[in-house]
ZANU-361249 format. One line per field, with one value per residue (C-alpha): residue number from 1; x, y, z; residue in one letter; chain. Coordinates in nm, 3 decimals, always signed. Example, Ala and Ser with C-alpha at 12.3 -4.5 7.8 and 13.67 -1.06 7.14 Angstrom:
2
resi: c(1	2)
east: c(+1.230	+1.367)
north: c(-0.450	-0.106)
up: c(+0.780	+0.714)
resn: c(A	S)
chain: c(A	A)
This chain:
396
resi: c(1	2	3	4	5	6	7	8	9	10	11	12	13	14	15	16	17	18	19	20	21	22	23	24	25	26	27	28	29	30	31	32	33	34	35	36	37	38	39	40	41	42	43	44	45	46	47	48	49	50	51	52	53	54	55	56	57	58	59	60	61	62	63	64	65	66	67	68	69	70	71	72	73	74	75	76	77	78	79	80	81	82	83	84	85	86	87	88	89	90	91	92	93	94	95	96	97	98	99	100	101	102	103	104	105	106	107	108	109	110	111	112	113	114	115	116	117	118	119	120	121	122	123	124	125	126	127	128	129	130	131	132	133	134	135	136	137	138	139	140	141	142	143	144	145	146	147	148	149	150	151	152	153	154	155	156	157	158	159	160	161	162	163	164	165	166	167	168	169	170	171	172	173	174	175	176	177	178	179	180	181	182	183	184	185	186	187	188	189	190	191	192	193	194	195	196	197	198	199	200	201	202	203	204	205	206	207	208	209	210	211	212	213	214	215	216	217	218	219	220	221	222	223	224	225	226	227	228	229	230	231	232	233	234	235	236	237	238	239	240	241	242	243	244	245	246	247	248	249	250	251	252	253	254	255	256	257	258	259	260	261	262	263	264	265	266	267	268	269	270	271	272	273	274	275	276	277	278	279	280	281	282	283	284	285	286	287	288	289	290	291	292	293	294	295	296	297	298	299	300	301	302	303	304	305	306	307	308	309	310	311	312	313	314	315	316	317	318	319	320	321	322	323	324	325	326	327	328	329	330	331	332	333	334	335	336	337	338	339	340	341	342	343	344	345	346	347	348	349	350	351	352	353	354	355	356	357	358	359	360	361	362	363	364	365	366	367	368	369	370	371	372	373	374	375	376	377	378	379	380	381	382	383	384	385	386	387	388	389	390	391	392	393	394	395	396)
east: c(-0.814	-0.517	-0.338	-0.469	-0.827	-0.778	-0.677	-0.952	-1.022	-0.996	-0.637	-0.539	-0.695	-0.609	-0.597	-0.857	-1.198	-1.364	-1.664	-1.429	-1.233	-1.541	-1.673	-1.352	-1.109	-1.283	-1.275	-1.157	-0.795	-0.498	-0.427	-0.116	-0.141	+0.153	+0.235	+0.222	+0.500	+0.737	+0.603	+0.237	+0.156	+0.385	+0.095	-0.035	+0.280	+0.658	+0.965	+1.032	+0.688	+0.773	+0.987	+0.725	+0.450	+0.662	+0.800	+0.492	+0.200	+0.385	+0.200	+0.205	+0.174	-0.103	-0.035	+0.339	+0.468	+0.801	+0.801	+1.052	+1.004	+1.006	+0.717	+0.645	+0.914	+0.768	+0.842	+1.213	+1.154	+0.926	+0.980	+0.848	+0.530	+0.465	+0.552	+0.812	+1.178	+1.277	+1.642	+1.541	+1.310	+1.606	+1.819	+1.561	+1.501	+1.875	+1.874	+1.604	+1.268	+0.988	+0.827	+0.446	+0.237	-0.137	-0.447	-0.325	-0.672	-0.762	-0.449	-0.265	-0.469	-0.384	-0.471	-0.786	-0.909	-0.805	-0.976	-1.298	-1.311	-1.253	-1.527	-1.763	-1.674	-1.667	-1.926	-1.711	-1.486	-1.127	-0.816	-0.446	-0.111	+0.236	+0.521	+0.891	+1.113	+1.497	+1.687	+1.686	+1.440	+1.094	+0.822	+0.632	+0.608	+0.352	+0.003	-0.348	-0.561	-0.932	-0.962	-0.923	-0.573	-0.453	-0.072	+0.063	+0.441	+0.581	+0.959	+1.209	+1.139	+0.969	+0.922	+0.577	+0.446	+0.071	-0.062	-0.411	-0.670	-0.598	-0.954	-1.243	-1.380	-1.263	-1.474	-1.369	-1.356	-1.048	-0.690	-0.348	-0.306	+0.040	+0.059	+0.345	+0.548	+0.461	+0.093	+0.125	-0.138	-0.041	+0.173	-0.044	+0.175	+0.531	+0.612	+0.830	+0.653	+0.827	+0.723	+0.383	+0.276	-0.033	-0.105	-0.453	-0.468	-0.814	-0.879	-0.790	-0.514	-0.171	+0.108	+0.463	+0.711	+1.084	+1.258	+1.526	+1.850	+1.700	+1.452	+1.090	+0.796	+0.443	+0.093	-0.157	-0.515	-0.735	-1.101	-1.283	-1.581	-1.926	-2.097	-2.453	-2.451	-2.372	-2.646	-2.906	-2.798	-2.854	-3.200	-3.288	-3.154	-3.377	-3.675	-3.605	-3.622	-3.977	-4.114	-4.106	-4.124	-3.763	-3.657	-3.803	-3.560	-3.504	-3.701	-3.536	-3.402	-3.359	-3.063	-3.154	-3.438	-3.721	-3.876	-4.024	-3.845	-4.183	-4.255	-3.922	-3.977	-4.319	-4.185	-3.884	-4.104	-4.334	-4.045	-3.908	-4.250	-4.268	-3.924	-4.024	-4.330	-4.177	-3.807	-3.714	-3.423	-3.422	-3.357	-3.049	-2.922	-2.971	-2.777	-2.500	-2.481	-2.464	-2.159	-1.984	-2.080	-2.229	-1.968	-1.674	-1.633	-1.485	-1.119	-1.057	-1.078	-1.099	-1.476	-1.479	-1.383	-1.698	-1.960	-2.038	-1.993	-2.284	-2.490	-2.732	-2.949	-2.663	-2.376	-2.201	-2.167	-2.032	-2.010	-1.698	-1.399	-1.434	-1.795	-2.002	-2.380	-2.701	-3.050	-3.352	-3.723	-3.933	-4.284	-4.195	-4.021	-3.690	-3.326	-2.966	-2.683	-2.330	-1.979	-1.995	-2.361	-2.713	-3.009	-3.381	-3.662	-4.013	-4.097	-4.098	-3.716	-3.672	-3.627	-3.381	-3.179	-3.172	-3.035	-2.771	-2.671	-2.632	-2.480	-2.120	-2.198	-2.509	-2.657	-2.948	-3.171	-3.153	-3.281	-3.581	-3.890	-4.102	-3.932	-3.963	-3.648	-3.646	-3.684	-3.395	-3.171	-3.276	-3.194	-2.849	-2.749	-2.839	-2.636	-2.335	-2.373	-2.405	-2.107	-2.229	-2.178	-1.908	-1.837	-1.740	-1.436	-1.286	-1.059	-0.857)
north: c(+1.408	+1.250	+0.944	+0.734	+0.832	+0.708	+0.354	+0.095	-0.276	-0.282	-0.153	-0.445	-0.708	-0.585	-0.742	-0.967	-0.800	-0.774	-0.982	-1.260	-1.241	-1.279	-1.563	-1.766	-1.670	-1.515	-1.767	-2.032	-1.997	-1.758	-1.502	-1.305	-0.992	-0.798	-0.534	-0.219	+0.034	-0.021	+0.285	+0.200	+0.149	+0.427	+0.677	+0.447	+0.384	+0.373	+0.251	+0.605	+0.610	+0.326	+0.558	+0.832	+0.607	+0.469	+0.808	+1.030	+0.795	+0.609	+0.279	+0.029	-0.350	-0.459	-0.162	-0.234	-0.589	-0.755	-1.115	-1.379	-1.726	-1.843	-1.623	-1.276	-1.070	-0.941	-0.627	-0.579	-0.287	-0.081	+0.224	+0.235	+0.406	+0.109	+0.306	+0.181	+0.272	+0.331	+0.238	-0.096	-0.152	-0.090	-0.330	-0.611	-0.556	-0.589	-0.915	-1.056	-0.937	-0.835	-0.505	-0.514	-0.196	-0.256	-0.039	+0.203	+0.200	+0.430	+0.645	+0.687	+0.911	+0.756	+0.411	+0.542	+0.678	+0.363	+0.128	+0.330	+0.306	-0.070	-0.109	+0.075	-0.162	-0.490	-0.414	-0.581	-0.427	-0.367	-0.334	-0.290	-0.406	-0.319	-0.571	-0.478	-0.787	-0.778	-0.949	-1.331	-1.364	-1.513	-1.288	-1.557	-1.935	-2.106	-2.011	-1.933	-1.628	-1.580	-1.290	-1.253	-1.112	-0.887	-0.850	-0.537	-0.541	-0.191	-0.234	-0.515	-0.871	-1.146	-1.513	-1.648	-2.002	-2.061	-2.403	-2.544	-2.470	-2.606	-2.514	-2.440	-2.088	-2.041	-1.820	-1.456	-1.433	-1.656	-1.538	-1.615	-1.994	-2.151	-2.484	-2.732	-2.817	-3.185	-3.091	-2.848	-2.897	-2.929	-2.645	-2.453	-2.158	-2.033	-1.688	-1.382	-1.053	-0.744	-0.382	-0.322	-0.689	-0.818	-1.158	-1.261	-1.537	-1.663	-1.717	-2.061	-2.107	-2.165	-1.931	-1.822	-1.572	-1.491	-1.168	-1.197	-0.995	-0.668	-0.557	-0.623	-0.395	-0.500	-0.389	-0.658	-0.552	-0.768	-0.811	-0.923	-1.075	-1.074	-1.406	-1.524	-1.627	-1.266	-1.144	-1.376	-1.273	-0.910	-0.995	-1.176	-0.886	-0.646	-0.876	-0.882	-0.502	-0.524	-0.838	-0.875	-1.260	-1.271	-1.053	-1.273	-1.467	-1.837	-2.035	-2.062	-2.412	-2.470	-2.706	-2.888	-3.096	-2.910	-2.811	-3.063	-3.088	-3.081	-2.738	-2.605	-2.753	-2.589	-2.245	-2.286	-2.377	-2.086	-1.839	-2.000	-1.962	-1.599	-1.538	-1.705	-1.478	-1.150	-1.150	-0.859	-0.835	-0.457	-0.493	-0.708	-0.464	-0.177	-0.350	-0.438	-0.074	+0.047	-0.170	-0.103	+0.259	+0.448	+0.331	+0.467	+0.843	+0.976	+1.084	+1.425	+1.708	+2.032	+2.010	+2.235	+2.529	+2.483	+2.436	+2.809	+2.884	+3.045	+2.810	+2.952	+2.805	+2.828	+2.712	+2.412	+2.118	+1.764	+1.452	+1.437	+1.224	+0.843	+0.872	+0.552	+0.589	+0.388	+0.529	+0.374	+0.424	+0.326	+0.375	+0.703	+0.856	+0.845	+0.857	+0.807	+0.628	+0.750	+0.730	+0.821	+0.921	+0.899	+1.131	+1.064	+1.290	+1.297	+1.093	+1.402	+1.426	+1.080	+1.204	+1.474	+1.215	+0.987	+1.274	+1.361	+0.996	+0.941	+1.277	+1.385	+1.758	+1.911	+2.259	+2.313	+2.488	+2.180	+1.930	+1.735	+1.620	+1.935	+2.081	+2.455	+2.668	+2.691	+2.312	+2.256	+2.485	+2.326	+1.981	+2.059	+2.264	+1.968	+1.737	+1.967	+1.978	+1.602	+1.539	+1.412	+1.723	+1.987	+2.281	+2.166	+2.395	+2.215	+1.916	+1.706)
up: c(-1.806	-1.627	-1.767	-1.477	-1.563	-1.918	-1.819	-1.794	-1.814	-2.192	-2.165	-1.938	-2.162	-2.513	-2.765	-2.596	-2.590	-2.245	-2.355	-2.474	-2.149	-1.930	-2.142	-2.184	-1.903	-1.600	-1.310	-1.560	-1.675	-1.674	-1.945	-2.048	-2.264	-2.408	-2.667	-2.453	-2.407	-2.115	-1.932	-1.990	-1.621	-1.495	-1.453	-1.179	-0.975	-1.024	-0.841	-0.714	-0.550	-0.308	-0.091	-0.105	+0.026	+0.309	+0.417	+0.373	+0.441	+0.719	+0.668	+0.951	+0.945	+0.712	+0.486	+0.467	+0.490	+0.421	+0.306	+0.199	+0.056	+0.417	+0.524	+0.659	+0.830	+1.156	+1.356	+1.288	+1.049	+1.277	+1.493	+1.849	+1.724	+1.490	+1.174	+0.930	+0.969	+0.608	+0.668	+0.818	+0.519	+0.287	+0.493	+0.484	+0.113	+0.038	+0.234	+0.007	+0.143	-0.091	+0.004	-0.014	-0.001	+0.042	+0.057	-0.210	-0.368	-0.078	-0.041	-0.376	-0.605	-0.946	-0.810	-0.638	-0.972	-1.159	-0.913	-0.908	-1.288	-1.278	-1.016	-1.249	-1.531	-1.335	-1.062	-0.796	-0.527	-0.638	-0.422	-0.501	-0.365	-0.494	-0.476	-0.496	-0.515	-0.518	-0.802	-0.806	-0.520	-0.488	-0.354	-0.167	-0.178	-0.407	-0.294	-0.408	-0.339	-0.284	-0.528	-0.903	-0.970	-1.250	-1.229	-1.402	-1.454	-1.396	-1.368	-1.413	-1.525	-1.325	-1.408	-1.321	-1.287	-1.273	-1.173	-1.175	-0.909	-0.562	-0.466	-0.700	-0.650	-0.289	-0.066	-0.079	+0.302	+0.295	+0.255	+0.110	+0.131	+0.077	-0.103	-0.035	-0.346	-0.319	-0.356	-0.647	-0.921	-1.287	-1.425	-1.672	-1.762	-1.722	-1.855	-1.807	-1.749	-1.883	-1.816	-1.973	-1.961	-1.776	-1.621	-1.503	-1.238	-1.132	-0.763	-0.638	-0.900	-0.743	-0.855	-0.770	-0.912	-0.910	-1.009	-1.277	-1.296	-1.174	-0.912	-1.007	-0.934	-1.013	-0.920	-0.826	-0.888	-0.664	-0.758	-0.442	-0.618	-0.467	-0.538	-0.591	-0.226	-0.130	-0.363	-0.211	+0.139	+0.037	-0.092	+0.232	+0.442	+0.250	+0.304	+0.677	+0.674	+0.532	+0.701	+1.084	+1.081	+0.955	+1.247	+1.520	+1.737	+1.695	+1.956	+2.299	+2.358	+1.984	+2.030	+2.351	+2.216	+2.387	+2.054	+1.812	+1.477	+1.304	+1.455	+1.335	+0.990	+0.961	+1.053	+0.826	+0.528	+0.604	+0.585	+0.268	+0.104	+0.215	+0.070	-0.258	-0.288	-0.177	-0.272	-0.501	-0.741	-0.700	-0.326	-0.386	-0.650	-0.407	-0.130	-0.376	-0.487	-0.127	-0.062	-0.392	-0.459	-0.164	+0.086	-0.118	-0.167	-0.492	-0.508	-0.346	-0.598	-0.400	-0.364	-0.054	-0.275	-0.483	-0.214	-0.204	-0.574	-0.758	-0.973	-1.227	-1.500	-1.751	-1.524	-1.684	-1.443	-1.464	-1.252	-1.035	-1.134	-1.120	-1.007	-1.000	-1.016	-1.005	-1.045	-0.875	-0.836	-0.536	-0.410	-0.242	-0.544	-0.734	-0.637	-0.736	-0.559	-0.629	-0.490	-0.122	-0.096	-0.234	-0.294	-0.283	-0.400	-0.546	-0.855	-1.077	-1.062	-1.219	-1.576	-1.468	-1.273	-1.578	-1.789	-1.529	-1.496	-1.871	-1.973	-1.916	-1.890	-1.736	-1.782	-1.537	-1.792	-2.017	-1.760	-1.894	-1.707	-1.683	-1.375	-1.319	-1.336	-0.958	-0.919	-1.160	-0.957	-0.627	-0.766	-0.910	-0.605	-0.384	-0.610	-0.575	-0.195	-0.157	-0.383	-0.723	-0.938	-0.967	-1.197	-1.546	-1.547	-1.246	-1.309	-1.069)
resn: c(M	S	A	A	E	E	L	G	L	E	D	L	L	A	P	V	A	P	E	V	F	F	R	E	Y	W	E	Q	K	P	L	V	T	R	G	R	T	E	D	F	F	A	P	L	F	T	L	R	D	V	D	R	V	I	C	Y	Q	K	P	G	P	G	R	L	D	L	V	T	A	G	G	F	V	R	D	N	F	L	N	L	D	N	T	A	N	I	N	L	V	Y	E	N	Y	L	K	G	S	T	V	I	L	S	G	L	E	E	T	W	E	P	L	V	V	F	C	R	K	L	E	G	Q	I	S	H	P	V	A	V	A	V	Y	L	T	P	P	H	H	H	G	V	Q	P	H	F	D	T	Q	E	N	F	I	L	Q	V	D	G	V	K	N	W	K	V	Y	G	A	A	Q	E	L	P	R	V	E	G	S	Y	T	P	V	P	R	E	R	L	P	E	L	L	L	E	T	E	L	H	P	G	D	M	L	Y	V	P	R	G	F	V	H	E	A	E	A	R	D	S	A	S	L	H	I	T	V	D	V	H	V	R	T	W	R	D	F	L	E	D	A	L	A	A	M	A	D	R	H	P	P	F	R	R	S	L	P	P	G	L	L	N	G	S	L	A	V	A	T	L	E	E	K	F	R	E	L	V	E	L	M	H	R	E	V	R	L	A	D	A	L	G	K	H	A	E	K	L	I	V	S	K	P	P	P	P	D	G	H	F	A	L	L	H	A	E	I	G	L	D	T	P	L	R	K	R	T	A	M	L	T	R	R	F	Q	E	A	A	G	A	G	I	Q	F	S	G	N	Q	L	R	G	P	A	K	I	A	E	A	L	R	Y	I	D	E	T	E	F	V	V	P	S	Q	L	P	G	G	L	S	D	N	E	K	L	V	L	V	R	R	L	V	R	V	G	L	L	T	H	A	S	E	R	T)
chain: c(A	A	A	A	A	A	A	A	A	A	A	A	A	A	A	A	A	A	A	A	A	A	A	A	A	A	A	A	A	A	A	A	A	A	A	A	A	A	A	A	A	A	A	A	A	A	A	A	A	A	A	A	A	A	A	A	A	A	A	A	A	A	A	A	A	A	A	A	A	A	A	A	A	A	A	A	A	A	A	A	A	A	A	A	A	A	A	A	A	A	A	A	A	A	A	A	A	A	A	A	A	A	A	A	A	A	A	A	A	A	A	A	A	A	A	A	A	A	A	A	A	A	A	A	A	A	A	A	A	A	A	A	A	A	A	A	A	A	A	A	A	A	A	A	A	A	A	A	A	A	A	A	A	A	A	A	A	A	A	A	A	A	A	A	A	A	A	A	A	A	A	A	A	A	A	A	A	A	A	A	A	A	A	A	A	A	A	A	A	A	A	A	A	A	A	A	A	A	A	A	A	A	A	A	A	A	A	A	A	A	A	A	A	A	A	A	A	A	A	A	A	A	A	A	A	A	A	A	A	A	A	A	A	A	A	A	A	A	A	A	A	A	A	A	A	A	A	A	A	A	A	A	A	A	A	A	A	A	A	A	A	A	A	A	A	A	A	A	A	A	A	A	A	A	A	A	A	A	A	A	A	A	A	A	A	A	A	A	A	A	A	A	A	A	A	A	A	A	A	A	A	A	A	A	A	A	A	A	A	A	A	A	A	A	A	A	A	A	A	A	A	A	A	A	A	A	A	A	A	A	A	A	A	A	A	A	A	A	A	A	A	A	A	A	A	A	A	A	A	A	A	A	A	A	A	A	A	A	A	A	A	A	A	A	A	A	A	A	A	A	A	A	A	A	A	A	A	A	A	A	A	A	A	A	A	A	A	A	A	A	A	A	A	A	A	A)
């Protein structure tokens, strides 16, 4: 197991237990945790990796941004093909620009693995950005974000100020919102982060930071929470899939007064009553899983090389690295959703899927549920082909 695979939420929060964090801090107030070694977060990303990402991945605007206290630096660090000119990035950095690398939860393997694990623990989408700030410079002006932020200090020292909430629980669809200094809320926390320290900033809380005597590198882990509104929208979308009345168009002339309000009210109440009778929690959970799990493939691990490997009743198998799963049952049978895909089958595979979901290692002959030897092999071979299982001897 790689060092990145070993890191999880509990490592960010220690000595605060996760259940205490979610009860007393999550969406409520900032938290600082310390006591780790200086190189604790190095398995995820280091200062030397900044050049590698810029030169090898060739990120464009949106994946690579330069920013000063005055705002974003636009276009003067790009080549004609819209990729970054590394020498111009160096030049802007030495003049005071903070280098921001985004989207690394999709492109940098240690952070891909780390974020998938966090998503499995938190059940919300997780993204990552890396900030490199030159000595004695601010990254950005005071602002608040629309995601929950975990700041992991990797290199150097940075002074942070966290103020109260400028907006209570802002909608996640929003973005970075600067706040003028004359409108700053009450200062709640001022602290220096050293390598190995972690700062949690809830969404809506205003914050700013300044590097000390050396360059500062930190990782911001962004949790893009899905809210109860999102969950109810998922439930309604699933109902519309089952019930045609929800899929009918709104009446023509709805806004020009040609339709009596009483008629609209009657139809609206009718649909609300139908929703009250027929809404299903399982539908909302399924939609949530599709967005969080099925839409995101697992980290690459050489799976092509295993697609034609022999699998027998005694072949040891395991779930692939950083794999998220969710089992479900429906009228037509049983199934399992997992990172990047899903599988459905007859009800008789439900017990075998439960065993596979809950067990780290799988040997086909040991699958429960009364399946024949041939049915066991058919099932595990399908699960290898669709991407859930791999040979136990293979590691990333």
